[in-house]
C-alpha positions as CSV (number, residue, x, y, z in Angstrom):
1,X,106.9,105.5,102.3
2,X,103.8,104.3,99.9
3,X,100.4,106.0,99.9
4,X,99.2,103.3,102.0
5,X,102.0,104.2,104.9
6,X,100.8,107.9,104.4
7,X,97.3,107.0,105.2
8,X,97.9,105.0,108.1
9,X,101.0,107.0,109.8
10,X,100.0,108.5,113.0
11,X,96.4,107.0,113.2
12,X,95.2,105.8,116.6
13,X,93.4,102.5,116.6
14,X,89.4,102.6,116.3
15,X,86.9,99.9,117.4
16,X,86.2,97.0,115.5
17,X,83.9,97.5,112.5
18,X,80.2,96.4,112.8
19,X,80.8,94.0,109.8
20,X,83.3,92.2,111.8
21,X,81.2,92.2,114.9
22,X,78.5,90.5,112.9
23,X,80.8,88.2,111.6
24,X,81.9,87.0,115.0
25,X,78.2,86.7,115.9
26,X,77.9,83.9,112.9
27,X,80.6,82.4,113.9
28,X,80.2,81.6,117.7
29,X,79.0,78.4,117.2
30,X,81.4,77.2,114.4
31,X,84.6,75.4,115.1
32,X,86.6,78.1,113.5
33,X,90.2,78.6,114.9
34,X,92.2,80.5,112.4
35,X,91.4,83.7,110.5
36,X,93.1,85.6,107.9
37,X,92.4,89.1,107.5
38,X,93.4,90.6,103.9
39,X,93.9,94.5,103.8
40,X,94.1,94.4,107.6
41,X,95.1,98.0,108.0
42,X,95.6,99.0,111.3
43,X,94.6,96.1,112.4
44,X,91.1,96.9,114.1
45,X,89.4,93.8,113.4
46,X,92.4,91.7,113.4
47,X,92.8,92.7,117.1
48,X,89.1,92.3,117.6
49,X,89.4,88.7,116.3
50,X,92.2,88.2,118.1
51,X,90.4,89.3,121.7
52,X,87.8,86.7,120.8
53,X,90.1,83.8,120.4
54,X,90.8,83.4,117.2
55,X,94.7,82.6,115.6
56,X,94.7,85.9,113.3
57,X,97.2,86.7,110.6
58,X,96.9,90.2,109.3
59,X,97.8,91.0,106.1
60,X,98.6,94.6,104.5
61,X,100.7,96.3,102.0
62,X,101.4,99.2,104.7
63,X,104.5,98.6,106.8
64,X,102.9,101.5,108.8
65,X,99.9,99.7,109.4
66,X,101.2,96.6,110.5
67,X,103.7,98.3,113.1
68,X,100.6,99.4,114.7
69,X,99.1,96.0,115.2
70,X,102.7,94.5,116.4
71,X,102.8,97.1,118.8
72,X,99.4,96.3,120.3
73,X,99.0,92.6,120.0
74,X,102.6,90.9,119.2
75,X,100.6,87.5,118.9
76,X,99.1,88.5,115.6
77,X,101.3,87.3,112.4
78,X,101.6,90.3,110.3
79,X,102.5,90.0,106.9
80,X,103.5,93.0,104.5
81,X,102.3,91.8,101.0
82,X,100.1,92.9,98.2
83,X,96.9,91.1,98.0
84,X,97.4,90.3,94.3
85,X,100.7,88.2,95.6
86,X,99.1,86.4,98.5
87,X,100.8,82.8,98.2
88,X,99.6,80.6,101.0
89,X,99.7,77.0,100.9
90,X,96.1,75.6,100.1
91,X,93.5,75.0,102.5
92,X,95.5,77.4,105.3
93,X,92.4,79.4,106.8
94,X,89.4,78.3,108.3
95,X,87.9,82.2,108.0
96,X,89.2,84.5,105.3
97,X,87.9,88.2,106.2
98,X,88.0,91.1,103.9
99,X,86.6,94.3,105.1
100,X,86.6,97.1,102.1
101,X,90.3,95.9,100.9
102,X,89.1,93.7,97.6
103,X,87.7,96.9,95.1
104,X,91.0,98.2,94.1
105,X,91.7,95.7,90.8
106,X,90.8,95.4,87.6
107,X,88.2,92.6,86.6
108,X,91.2,89.9,85.7
109,X,92.9,90.6,88.9
110,X,89.8,90.5,91.1
111,X,88.7,87.1,89.5
112,X,92.3,85.7,90.2
113,X,92.2,87.1,93.8
114,X,88.8,85.4,94.6
115,X,89.9,82.1,93.0
116,X,93.1,82.2,95.1
117,X,91.3,83.1,98.4
118,X,89.0,79.9,97.2
119,X,92.0,77.7,97.3
120,X,93.6,78.8,100.7
121,X,90.5,78.9,102.3
122,X,90.2,75.0,104.1
123,X,87.2,72.9,103.0
124,X,84.2,73.9,105.3
125,X,85.7,77.2,106.2
126,X,84.1,80.8,105.4
127,X,84.9,83.5,103.5
128,X,83.4,87.0,104.6
129,X,83.9,90.4,102.1
130,X,82.8,93.5,101.8
131,X,83.0,96.2,98.8
132,X,81.8,99.3,97.6
133,X,79.0,99.1,95.7
134,X,78.1,100.8,92.2
135,X,75.3,103.0,94.5
136,X,78.1,104.3,96.3
137,X,78.7,108.3,96.3
138,X,82.3,107.9,94.6
139,X,81.0,106.0,91.7
140,X,81.8,107.7,88.8
141,X,84.7,109.9,90.1
142,X,87.9,109.8,88.2
143,X,88.5,108.2,84.8
144,X,86.8,105.2,83.7
145,X,89.1,102.2,83.2
146,X,86.5,99.6,82.8
147,X,82.9,98.5,83.6
148,X,82.1,100.0,87.1
149,X,85.8,100.8,87.6
150,X,87.1,104.1,88.0
151,X,90.7,105.8,88.5
152,X,91.4,108.7,90.6
153,X,95.1,108.0,92.3
154,X,94.1,104.4,92.4
155,X,91.6,102.1,90.7
156,X,88.2,102.1,92.5
157,X,86.1,99.0,91.5
158,X,82.4,99.3,92.5
159,X,80.7,95.8,92.9
160,X,76.9,95.1,92.1
161,X,75.2,92.2,93.9
162,X,75.3,90.5,90.1
163,X,78.9,91.0,90.0
164,X,79.8,89.9,93.8
165,X,77.5,86.6,92.8
166,X,79.8,85.9,89.6
167,X,83.3,86.5,91.5
168,X,81.8,84.0,94.4
169,X,80.7,81.4,92.2
170,X,83.1,78.7,93.3
171,X,81.5,79.3,96.9
172,X,78.5,78.2,98.5
173,X,76.8,81.7,99.1
174,X,74.8,82.0,102.5
175,X,73.8,85.5,101.8
176,X,74.6,88.4,99.8
177,X,73.0,92.0,100.8
178,X,73.3,95.8,99.7
179,X,74.0,98.0,102.8
180,X,74.9,101.8,103.4
181,X,76.4,103.7,106.4
182,X,78.6,106.7,106.9
183,X,82.0,106.2,106.4
184,X,84.7,108.8,106.8
185,X,82.0,111.3,107.2
186,X,79.9,110.8,104.2
187,X,77.2,108.5,103.0
188,X,78.6,105.0,101.3
189,X,76.9,101.9,100.0
190,X,78.6,98.7,99.8
191,X,77.8,94.8,98.9
192,X,78.7,92.6,101.3
193,X,78.5,88.7,101.6
194,X,78.8,85.9,103.8
195,X,80.2,82.3,101.8
196,X,81.4,78.8,102.5
197,X,83.4,76.3,101.1
198,X,82.0,73.1,100.6
199,X,83.8,70.2,102.4
200,X,85.5,67.9,100.1
């Protein structure tokens, strides 16, 4: 059992994140059908998207987390895979959604991951991403292994708005903003972005 399996084992399904709810409001008048949830965890957002009528694929490294999704909504396609190994065909999804799942990689792999996301997103499709920001309370904890990156059991890569813009250079950025909220019982800070892949 890996660390992520231990994290998710026995945890009850919670309600969807506010980020997912705002994404659904944004998509209401769009013609999106397929959603890829990257780093879905136990699937509260995947299930929320499914119940809103989307065809959902949930991808996560933890078999334990994915089992919870399968048990609740068997129709959701679940894939056990590390995010750095995503290998879908180009132009596969109308929407790609990543809530707090893309800040665990070094700079090289982060940029490669964003490039892969761009490739598998359909022209005219939308990419929504939220990551820990450099203003977060956990910033600086652990051994520094790169700019805005610290390792304590695993790498945490904290994003600035500038860095988010940099890794999104291939996308049409609709909006980027900094937010904060209580997450796991302490105040956390984030950078989030709504983006689009321009139609061919």
